[in-house]
PDBQT receptor file of N, H, CA, C and O in Angstrom, charges set to zero:
ATOM      1  N   MET A   1       0.842  -1.177   0.000  1.00  0.00    +0.000 N 
ATOM      2  CA  MET A   1       0.000   0.000   0.000  1.00  0.00    +0.000 C 
ATOM      3  C   MET A   1       0.892   1.246   0.000  1.00  0.00    +0.000 C 
ATOM      4  O   MET A   1       1.843   1.335   0.777  1.00  0.00    +0.000 OA
ATOM      5  N   THR A   2       0.583   2.192  -0.865  1.00  0.00    +0.000 N 
ATOM      6  H   THR A   2      -0.190   2.120  -1.496  1.00  0.00    +0.000 HD
ATOM      7  CA  THR A   2       1.350   3.427  -0.973  1.00  0.00    +0.000 C 
ATOM      8  C   THR A   2       0.821   4.451   0.015  1.00  0.00    +0.000 C 
ATOM      9  O   THR A   2      -0.388   4.644   0.142  1.00  0.00    +0.000 OA
ATOM     10  N   ALA A   3       1.738   5.104   0.713  1.00  0.00    +0.000 N 
ATOM     11  H   ALA A   3       2.720   4.947   0.610  1.00  0.00    +0.000 HD
ATOM     12  CA  ALA A   3       1.327   6.146   1.661  1.00  0.00    +0.000 C 
ATOM     13  C   ALA A   3       0.910   7.400   0.892  1.00  0.00    +0.000 C 
ATOM     14  O   ALA A   3       1.512   7.748  -0.124  1.00  0.00    +0.000 OA
ATOM     15  N   TYR A   4      -0.120   8.066   1.388  1.00  0.00    +0.000 N 
ATOM     16  H   TYR A   4      -0.609   7.783   2.213  1.00  0.00    +0.000 HD
ATOM     17  CA  TYR A   4      -0.594   9.291   0.773  1.00  0.00    +0.000 C 
ATOM     18  C   TYR A   4       0.371  10.416   1.098  1.00  0.00    +0.000 C 
ATOM     19  O   TYR A   4       0.804  10.557   2.241  1.00  0.00    +0.000 OA
ATOM     20  N   LYS A   5       0.707  11.213   0.102  1.00  0.00    +0.000 N 
ATOM     21  H   LYS A   5       0.355  11.099  -0.826  1.00  0.00    +0.000 HD
ATOM     22  CA  LYS A   5       1.603  12.348   0.291  1.00  0.00    +0.000 C 
ATOM     23  C   LYS A   5       0.855  13.619  -0.079  1.00  0.00    +0.000 C 
ATOM     24  O   LYS A   5       0.350  13.746  -1.195  1.00  0.00    +0.000 OA
ATOM     25  N   HIS A   6       0.785  14.551   0.851  1.00  0.00    +0.000 N 
ATOM     26  H   HIS A   6       1.195  14.447   1.757  1.00  0.00    +0.000 HD
ATOM     27  CA  HIS A   6       0.081  15.809   0.609  1.00  0.00    +0.000 C 
ATOM     28  C   HIS A   6       0.814  16.639  -0.432  1.00  0.00    +0.000 C 
ATOM     29  O   HIS A   6       2.026  16.513  -0.606  1.00  0.00    +0.000 OA
ATOM     30  N   LEU A   7       0.071  17.480  -1.115  1.00  0.00    +0.000 N 
ATOM     31  H   LEU A   7      -0.914  17.583  -0.974  1.00  0.00    +0.000 HD
ATOM     32  CA  LEU A   7       0.685  18.423  -2.047  1.00  0.00    +0.000 C 
ATOM     33  C   LEU A   7       1.465  19.470  -1.254  1.00  0.00    +0.000 C 
ATOM     34  O   LEU A   7       1.021  19.935  -0.204  1.00  0.00    +0.000 OA
ATOM     35  N   SER A   8       2.618  19.824  -1.769  1.00  0.00    +0.000 N 
ATOM     36  H   SER A   8       2.979  19.446  -2.622  1.00  0.00    +0.000 HD
ATOM     37  CA  SER A   8       3.401  20.882  -1.131  1.00  0.00    +0.000 C 
ATOM     38  C   SER A   8       2.871  22.236  -1.597  1.00  0.00    +0.000 C 
ATOM     39  O   SER A   8       2.124  22.325  -2.571  1.00  0.00    +0.000 OA
ATOM     40  N   GLU A   9       3.269  23.277  -0.890  1.00  0.00    +0.000 N 
ATOM     41  H   GLU A   9       3.876  23.204  -0.099  1.00  0.00    +0.000 HD
ATOM     42  CA  GLU A   9       2.891  24.631  -1.309  1.00  0.00    +0.000 C 
ATOM     43  C   GLU A   9       3.439  24.922  -2.697  1.00  0.00    +0.000 C 
ATOM     44  O   GLU A   9       2.785  25.593  -3.495  1.00  0.00    +0.000 OA
ATOM     45  N   ALA A  10       4.634  24.423  -2.989  1.00  0.00    +0.000 N 
ATOM     46  H   ALA A  10       5.165  23.877  -2.340  1.00  0.00    +0.000 HD
ATOM     47  CA  ALA A  10       5.229  24.628  -4.312  1.00  0.00    +0.000 C 
ATOM     48  C   ALA A  10       4.373  23.965  -5.395  1.00  0.00    +0.000 C 
ATOM     49  O   ALA A  10       4.157  24.544  -6.460  1.00  0.00    +0.000 OA
ATOM     50  N   GLU A  11       3.890  22.753  -5.121  1.00  0.00    +0.000 N 
ATOM     51  H   GLU A  11       4.066  22.283  -4.257  1.00  0.00    +0.000 HD
ATOM     52  CA  GLU A  11       3.031  22.065  -6.095  1.00  0.00    +0.000 C 
ATOM     53  C   GLU A  11       1.723  22.820  -6.291  1.00  0.00    +0.000 C 
ATOM     54  O   GLU A  11       1.227  22.930  -7.412  1.00  0.00    +0.000 OA
ATOM     55  N   ARG A  12       1.170  23.334  -5.215  1.00  0.00    +0.000 N 
ATOM     56  H   ARG A  12       1.573  23.245  -4.304  1.00  0.00    +0.000 HD
ATOM     57  CA  ARG A  12      -0.072  24.111  -5.329  1.00  0.00    +0.000 C 
ATOM     58  C   ARG A  12       0.159  25.343  -6.206  1.00  0.00    +0.000 C 
ATOM     59  O   ARG A  12      -0.687  25.701  -7.026  1.00  0.00    +0.000 OA
ATOM     60  N   GLY A  13       1.301  25.977  -6.024  1.00  0.00    +0.000 N 
ATOM     61  H   GLY A  13       1.988  25.686  -5.358  1.00  0.00    +0.000 HD
ATOM     62  CA  GLY A  13       1.642  27.128  -6.855  1.00  0.00    +0.000 C 
ATOM     63  C   GLY A  13       1.808  26.744  -8.310  1.00  0.00    +0.000 C 
ATOM     64  O   GLY A  13       1.379  27.474  -9.204  1.00  0.00    +0.000 OA
ATOM     65  N   GLN A  14       2.435  25.591  -8.554  1.00  0.00    +0.000 N 
ATOM     66  H   GLN A  14       2.783  24.998  -7.828  1.00  0.00    +0.000 HD
ATOM     67  CA  GLN A  14       2.606  25.118  -9.928  1.00  0.00    +0.000 C 
ATOM     68  C   GLN A  14       1.262  24.831 -10.574  1.00  0.00    +0.000 C 
ATOM     69  O   GLN A  14       1.056  25.142 -11.747  1.00  0.00    +0.000 OA
ATOM     70  N   ILE A  15       0.342  24.239  -9.813  1.00  0.00    +0.000 N 
ATOM     71  H   ILE A  15       0.509  23.987  -8.860  1.00  0.00    +0.000 HD
ATOM     72  CA  ILE A  15      -0.989  23.946 -10.344  1.00  0.00    +0.000 C 
ATOM     73  C   ILE A  15      -1.650  25.246 -10.795  1.00  0.00    +0.000 C 
ATOM     74  O   ILE A  15      -2.205  25.320 -11.891  1.00  0.00    +0.000 OA
ATOM     75  N   GLU A  16      -1.588  26.253  -9.956  1.00  0.00    +0.000 N 
ATOM     76  H   GLU A  16      -1.138  26.192  -9.065  1.00  0.00    +0.000 HD
ATOM     77  CA  GLU A  16      -2.206  27.534 -10.299  1.00  0.00    +0.000 C 
ATOM     78  C   GLU A  16      -1.582  28.140 -11.553  1.00  0.00    +0.000 C 
ATOM     79  O   GLU A  16      -2.298  28.603 -12.441  1.00  0.00    +0.000 OA
ATOM     80  N   ILE A  17      -0.271  28.140 -11.629  1.00  0.00    +0.000 N 
ATOM     81  H   ILE A  17       0.311  27.764 -10.907  1.00  0.00    +0.000 HD
ATOM     82  CA  ILE A  17       0.421  28.702 -12.792  1.00  0.00    +0.000 C 
ATOM     83  C   ILE A  17       0.063  27.939 -14.060  1.00  0.00    +0.000 C 
ATOM     84  O   ILE A  17      -0.268  28.538 -15.083  1.00  0.00    +0.000 OA
ATOM     85  N   LEU A  18       0.130  26.614 -13.985  1.00  0.00    +0.000 N 
ATOM     86  H   LEU A  18       0.398  26.127 -13.154  1.00  0.00    +0.000 HD
ATOM     87  CA  LEU A  18      -0.160  25.792 -15.169  1.00  0.00    +0.000 C 
ATOM     88  C   LEU A  18      -1.611  25.956 -15.615  1.00  0.00    +0.000 C 
ATOM     89  O   LEU A  18      -1.892  25.991 -16.813  1.00  0.00    +0.000 OA
ATOM     90  N   TRP A  19      -2.542  26.056 -14.647  1.00  0.00    +0.000 N 
ATOM     91  H   TRP A  19      -2.313  26.027 -13.674  1.00  0.00    +0.000 HD
ATOM     92  CA  TRP A  19      -3.954  26.241 -14.983  1.00  0.00    +0.000 C 
ATOM     93  C   TRP A  19      -4.157  27.565 -15.721  1.00  0.00    +0.000 C 
ATOM     94  O   TRP A  19      -4.883  27.630 -16.713  1.00  0.00    +0.000 OA
ATOM     95  N   HIS A  20      -3.510  28.614 -15.224  1.00  0.00    +0.000 N 
ATOM     96  H   HIS A  20      -2.921  28.562 -14.418  1.00  0.00    +0.000 HD
ATOM     97  CA  HIS A  20      -3.646  29.926 -15.858  1.00  0.00    +0.000 C 
ATOM     98  C   HIS A  20      -2.945  29.979 -17.218  1.00  0.00    +0.000 C 
ATOM     99  O   HIS A  20      -3.228  30.862 -18.028  1.00  0.00    +0.000 OA
ATOM    100  N   GLN A  21      -2.040  29.043 -17.465  1.00  0.00    +0.000 N 
ATOM    101  H   GLN A  21      -1.810  28.327 -16.807  1.00  0.00    +0.000 HD
ATOM    102  CA  GLN A  21      -1.405  28.933 -18.778  1.00  0.00    +0.000 C 
ATOM    103  C   GLN A  21      -2.275  28.151 -19.756  1.00  0.00    +0.000 C 
ATOM    104  O   GLN A  21      -1.936  28.025 -20.933  1.00  0.00    +0.000 OA
ATOM    105  N   GLY A  22      -3.385  27.631 -19.272  1.00  0.00    +0.000 N 
ATOM    106  H   GLY A  22      -3.661  27.733 -18.316  1.00  0.00    +0.000 HD
ATOM    107  CA  GLY A  22      -4.308  26.926 -20.146  1.00  0.00    +0.000 C 
ATOM    108  C   GLY A  22      -4.149  25.418 -20.179  1.00  0.00    +0.000 C 
ATOM    109  O   GLY A  22      -4.744  24.753 -21.028  1.00  0.00    +0.000 OA
ATOM    110  N   LYS A  23      -3.359  24.869 -19.273  1.00  0.00    +0.000 N 
ATOM    111  H   LYS A  23      -2.876  25.410 -18.584  1.00  0.00    +0.000 HD
ATOM    112  CA  LYS A  23      -3.185  23.414 -19.223  1.00  0.00    +0.000 C 
ATOM    113  C   LYS A  23      -4.441  22.768 -18.651  1.00  0.00    +0.000 C 
ATOM    114  O   LYS A  23      -5.127  23.355 -17.814  1.00  0.00    +0.000 OA
ATOM    115  N   THR A  24      -4.732  21.574 -19.103  1.00  0.00    +0.000 N 
ATOM    116  H   THR A  24      -4.175  21.097 -19.783  1.00  0.00    +0.000 HD
ATOM    117  CA  THR A  24      -5.866  20.816 -18.568  1.00  0.00    +0.000 C 
ATOM    118  C   THR A  24      -5.444  20.132 -17.269  1.00  0.00    +0.000 C 
ATOM    119  O   THR A  24      -4.258  20.044 -16.953  1.00  0.00    +0.000 OA
ATOM    120  N   GLN A  25      -6.432  19.653 -16.529  1.00  0.00    +0.000 N 
ATOM    121  H   GLN A  25      -7.396  19.725 -16.785  1.00  0.00    +0.000 HD
ATOM    122  CA  GLN A  25      -6.126  18.927 -15.298  1.00  0.00    +0.000 C 
ATOM    123  C   GLN A  25      -5.263  17.698 -15.597  1.00  0.00    +0.000 C 
ATOM    124  O   GLN A  25      -4.346  17.388 -14.836  1.00  0.00    +0.000 OA
ATOM    125  N   ALA A  26      -5.547  17.007 -16.686  1.00  0.00    +0.000 N 
ATOM    126  H   ALA A  26      -6.291  17.259 -17.303  1.00  0.00    +0.000 HD
ATOM    127  CA  ALA A  26      -4.770  15.820 -17.050  1.00  0.00    +0.000 C 
ATOM    128  C   ALA A  26      -3.321  16.192 -17.377  1.00  0.00    +0.000 C 
ATOM    129  O   ALA A  26      -2.395  15.482 -16.986  1.00  0.00    +0.000 OA
ATOM    130  N   GLU A  27      -3.129  17.294 -18.086  1.00  0.00    +0.000 N 
ATOM    131  H   GLU A  27      -3.882  17.870 -18.403  1.00  0.00    +0.000 HD
ATOM    132  CA  GLU A  27      -1.768  17.736 -18.411  1.00  0.00    +0.000 C 
ATOM    133  C   GLU A  27      -0.999  18.120 -17.144  1.00  0.00    +0.000 C 
ATOM    134  O   GLU A  27       0.175  17.782 -16.992  1.00  0.00    +0.000 OA
ATOM    135  N   ILE A  28      -1.674  18.825 -16.245  1.00  0.00    +0.000 N 
ATOM    136  H   ILE A  28      -2.628  19.100 -16.368  1.00  0.00    +0.000 HD
ATOM    137  CA  ILE A  28      -1.036  19.221 -14.986  1.00  0.00    +0.000 C 
ATOM    138  C   ILE A  28      -0.643  17.975 -14.194  1.00  0.00    +0.000 C 
ATOM    139  O   ILE A  28       0.455  17.912 -13.641  1.00  0.00    +0.000 OA
ATOM    140  N   ALA A  29      -1.524  16.997 -14.138  1.00  0.00    +0.000 N 
ATOM    141  H   ALA A  29      -2.415  17.048 -14.588  1.00  0.00    +0.000 HD
ATOM    142  CA  ALA A  29      -1.236  15.753 -13.420  1.00  0.00    +0.000 C 
ATOM    143  C   ALA A  29      -0.001  15.065 -13.990  1.00  0.00    +0.000 C 
ATOM    144  O   ALA A  29       0.846  14.583 -13.238  1.00  0.00    +0.000 OA
ATOM    145  N   ARG A  30       0.102  15.019 -15.308  1.00  0.00    +0.000 N 
ATOM    146  H   ARG A  30      -0.587  15.411 -15.919  1.00  0.00    +0.000 HD
ATOM    147  CA  ARG A  30       1.273  14.390 -15.936  1.00  0.00    +0.000 C 
ATOM    148  C   ARG A  30       2.550  15.154 -15.608  1.00  0.00    +0.000 C 
ATOM    149  O   ARG A  30       3.578  14.551 -15.298  1.00  0.00    +0.000 OA
ATOM    150  N   ILE A  31       2.485  16.470 -15.675  1.00  0.00    +0.000 N 
ATOM    151  H   ILE A  31       1.650  16.960 -15.926  1.00  0.00    +0.000 HD
ATOM    152  CA  ILE A  31       3.661  17.307 -15.403  1.00  0.00    +0.000 C 
ATOM    153  C   ILE A  31       4.142  17.116 -13.965  1.00  0.00    +0.000 C 
ATOM    154  O   ILE A  31       5.344  17.032 -13.715  1.00  0.00    +0.000 OA
ATOM    155  N   LEU A  32       3.197  17.046 -13.018  1.00  0.00    +0.000 N 
ATOM    156  H   LEU A  32       2.220  17.113 -13.221  1.00  0.00    +0.000 HD
ATOM    157  CA  LEU A  32       3.543  16.946 -11.600  1.00  0.00    +0.000 C 
ATOM    158  C   LEU A  32       3.678  15.500 -11.106  1.00  0.00    +0.000 C 
ATOM    159  O   LEU A  32       3.976  15.267  -9.934  1.00  0.00    +0.000 OA
ATOM    160  N   HIS A  33       3.458  14.534 -12.003  1.00  0.00    +0.000 N 
ATOM    161  H   HIS A  33       3.216  14.723 -12.954  1.00  0.00    +0.000 HD
ATOM    162  CA  HIS A  33       3.524  13.115 -11.640  1.00  0.00    +0.000 C 
ATOM    163  C   HIS A  33       2.550  12.790 -10.511  1.00  0.00    +0.000 C 
ATOM    164  O   HIS A  33       2.892  12.125  -9.534  1.00  0.00    +0.000 OA
ATOM    165  N   ARG A  34       1.327  13.282 -10.683  1.00  0.00    +0.000 N 
ATOM    166  H   ARG A  34       1.049  13.822 -11.477  1.00  0.00    +0.000 HD
ATOM    167  CA  ARG A  34       0.236  13.040  -9.744  1.00  0.00    +0.000 C 
ATOM    168  C   ARG A  34      -0.939  12.474 -10.517  1.00  0.00    +0.000 C 
ATOM    169  O   ARG A  34      -1.018  12.616 -11.737  1.00  0.00    +0.000 OA
ATOM    170  N   ILE A  35      -1.853  11.831  -9.802  1.00  0.00    +0.000 N 
ATOM    171  H   ILE A  35      -1.789  11.716  -8.811  1.00  0.00    +0.000 HD
ATOM    172  CA  ILE A  35      -3.041  11.340 -10.487  1.00  0.00    +0.000 C 
ATOM    173  C   ILE A  35      -4.011  12.511 -10.690  1.00  0.00    +0.000 C 
ATOM    174  O   ILE A  35      -4.025  13.472  -9.921  1.00  0.00    +0.000 OA
ATOM    175  N   ARG A  36      -4.808  12.400 -11.733  1.00  0.00    +0.000 N 
ATOM    176  H   ARG A  36      -4.797  11.619 -12.357  1.00  0.00    +0.000 HD
ATOM    177  CA  ARG A  36      -5.698  13.497 -12.118  1.00  0.00    +0.000 C 
ATOM    178  C   ARG A  36      -6.678  13.869 -11.003  1.00  0.00    +0.000 C 
ATOM    179  O   ARG A  36      -6.998  15.045 -10.832  1.00  0.00    +0.000 OA
ATOM    180  N   SER A  37      -7.154  12.887 -10.249  1.00  0.00    +0.000 N 
ATOM    181  H   SER A  37      -6.894  11.931 -10.389  1.00  0.00    +0.000 HD
ATOM    182  CA  SER A  37      -8.117  13.191  -9.190  1.00  0.00    +0.000 C 
ATOM    183  C   SER A  37      -7.501  14.064  -8.097  1.00  0.00    +0.000 C 
ATOM    184  O   SER A  37      -8.213  14.843  -7.462  1.00  0.00    +0.000 OA
ATOM    185  N   THR A  38      -6.198  13.948  -7.868  1.00  0.00    +0.000 N 
ATOM    186  H   THR A  38      -5.620  13.316  -8.384  1.00  0.00    +0.000 HD
ATOM    187  CA  THR A  38      -5.530  14.804  -6.888  1.00  0.00    +0.000 C 
ATOM    188  C   THR A  38      -5.588  16.256  -7.341  1.00  0.00    +0.000 C 
ATOM    189  O   THR A  38      -5.845  17.153  -6.538  1.00  0.00    +0.000 OA
ATOM    190  N   ILE A  39      -5.349  16.484  -8.627  1.00  0.00    +0.000 N 
ATOM    191  H   ILE A  39      -5.140  15.756  -9.279  1.00  0.00    +0.000 HD
ATOM    192  CA  ILE A  39      -5.384  17.836  -9.174  1.00  0.00    +0.000 C 
ATOM    193  C   ILE A  39      -6.816  18.372  -9.117  1.00  0.00    +0.000 C 
ATOM    194  O   ILE A  39      -7.043  19.515  -8.720  1.00  0.00    +0.000 OA
ATOM    195  N   SER A  40      -7.762  17.548  -9.510  1.00  0.00    +0.000 N 
ATOM    196  H   SER A  40      -7.577  16.620  -9.832  1.00  0.00    +0.000 HD
ATOM    197  CA  SER A  40      -9.166  17.945  -9.506  1.00  0.00    +0.000 C 
ATOM    198  C   SER A  40      -9.617  18.317  -8.101  1.00  0.00    +0.000 C 
ATOM    199  O   SER A  40     -10.272  19.342  -7.908  1.00  0.00    +0.000 OA
ATOM    200  N   ARG A  41      -9.271  17.490  -7.122  1.00  0.00    +0.000 N 
ATOM    201  H   ARG A  41      -8.739  16.658  -7.279  1.00  0.00    +0.000 HD
ATOM    202  CA  ARG A  41      -9.649  17.741  -5.735  1.00  0.00    +0.000 C 
ATOM    203  C   ARG A  41      -9.030  19.043  -5.226  1.00  0.00    +0.000 C 
ATOM    204  O   ARG A  41      -9.695  19.823  -4.543  1.00  0.00    +0.000 OA
ATOM    205  N   GLU A  42      -7.779  19.274  -5.551  1.00  0.00    +0.000 N 
ATOM    206  H   GLU A  42      -7.239  18.640  -6.106  1.00  0.00    +0.000 HD
ATOM    207  CA  GLU A  42      -7.115  20.512  -5.130  1.00  0.00    +0.000 C 
ATOM    208  C   GLU A  42      -7.806  21.733  -5.734  1.00  0.00    +0.000 C 
ATOM    209  O   GLU A  42      -7.976  22.748  -5.060  1.00  0.00    +0.000 OA
ATOM    210  N   MET A  43      -8.197  21.638  -6.977  1.00  0.00    +0.000 N 
ATOM    211  H   MET A  43      -8.060  20.813  -7.525  1.00  0.00    +0.000 HD
ATOM    212  CA  MET A  43      -8.842  22.761  -7.642  1.00  0.00    +0.000 C 
ATOM    213  C   MET A  43     -10.236  23.016  -7.060  1.00  0.00    +0.000 C 
ATOM    214  O   MET A  43     -10.677  24.163  -6.999  1.00  0.00    +0.000 OA
ATOM    215  N   LEU A  44     -10.918  21.976  -6.640  1.00  0.00    +0.000 N 
ATOM    216  H   LEU A  44     -10.559  21.044  -6.690  1.00  0.00    +0.000 HD
ATOM    217  CA  LEU A  44     -12.231  22.152  -6.023  1.00  0.00    +0.000 C 
ATOM    218  C   LEU A  44     -12.124  22.839  -4.671  1.00  0.00    +0.000 C 
ATOM    219  O   LEU A  44     -12.995  23.624  -4.295  1.00  0.00    +0.000 OA
ATOM    220  N   HIS A  45     -11.056  22.543  -3.941  1.00  0.00    +0.000 N 
ATOM    221  H   HIS A  45     -10.349  21.905  -4.246  1.00  0.00    +0.000 HD
ATOM    222  CA  HIS A  45     -10.882  23.094  -2.590  1.00  0.00    +0.000 C 
ATOM    223  C   HIS A  45     -10.210  24.450  -2.571  1.00  0.00    +0.000 C 
ATOM    224  O   HIS A  45     -10.232  25.139  -1.551  1.00  0.00    +0.000 OA
ATOM    225  N   SER A  46      -9.619  24.839  -3.673  1.00  0.00    +0.000 N 
ATOM    226  H   SER A  46      -9.601  24.279  -4.502  1.00  0.00    +0.000 HD
ATOM    227  CA  SER A  46      -8.900  26.110  -3.722  1.00  0.00    +0.000 C 
ATOM    228  C   SER A  46      -9.819  27.223  -4.198  1.00  0.00    +0.000 C 
ATOM    229  O   SER A  46     -10.635  27.013  -5.095  1.00  0.00    +0.000 OA
ATOM    230  N   GLN A  47      -9.697  28.389  -3.612  1.00  0.00    +0.000 N 
ATOM    231  H   GLN A  47      -9.034  28.559  -2.883  1.00  0.00    +0.000 HD
ATOM    232  CA  GLN A  47     -10.489  29.545  -4.018  1.00  0.00    +0.000 C 
ATOM    233  C   GLN A  47      -9.864  30.275  -5.202  1.00  0.00    +0.000 C 
ATOM    234  O   GLN A  47     -10.472  31.199  -5.741  1.00  0.00    +0.000 OA
ATOM    235  N   GLU A  48      -8.668  29.881  -5.615  1.00  0.00    +0.000 N 
ATOM    236  H   GLU A  48      -8.174  29.130  -5.177  1.00  0.00    +0.000 HD
ATOM    237  CA  GLU A  48      -7.907  30.628  -6.617  1.00  0.00    +0.000 C 
ATOM    238  C   GLU A  48      -8.161  30.175  -8.045  1.00  0.00    +0.000 C 
ATOM    239  O   GLU A  48      -7.626  30.773  -8.979  1.00  0.00    +0.000 OA
ATOM    240  N   PHE A  49      -8.969  29.126  -8.241  1.00  0.00    +0.000 N 
ATOM    241  H   PHE A  49      -9.404  28.640  -7.483  1.00  0.00    +0.000 HD
ATOM    242  CA  PHE A  49      -9.193  28.612  -9.589  1.00  0.00    +0.000 C 
ATOM    243  C   PHE A  49     -10.590  28.915 -10.052  1.00  0.00    +0.000 C 
ATOM    244  O   PHE A  49     -10.961  28.557 -11.170  1.00  0.00    +0.000 OA
TER     245      PHE A  49
């Protein structure tokens, strides 16, 4: 079983930058080596997107 690792502040910043550059959630997930649902969940919980 793989342990869950929280997103770092740096990763959250990268998500915001990449989103504003027009990247899709799937593209952001590939760039950050995260699963797409992690990116989606972060975007739902963040007020900045």
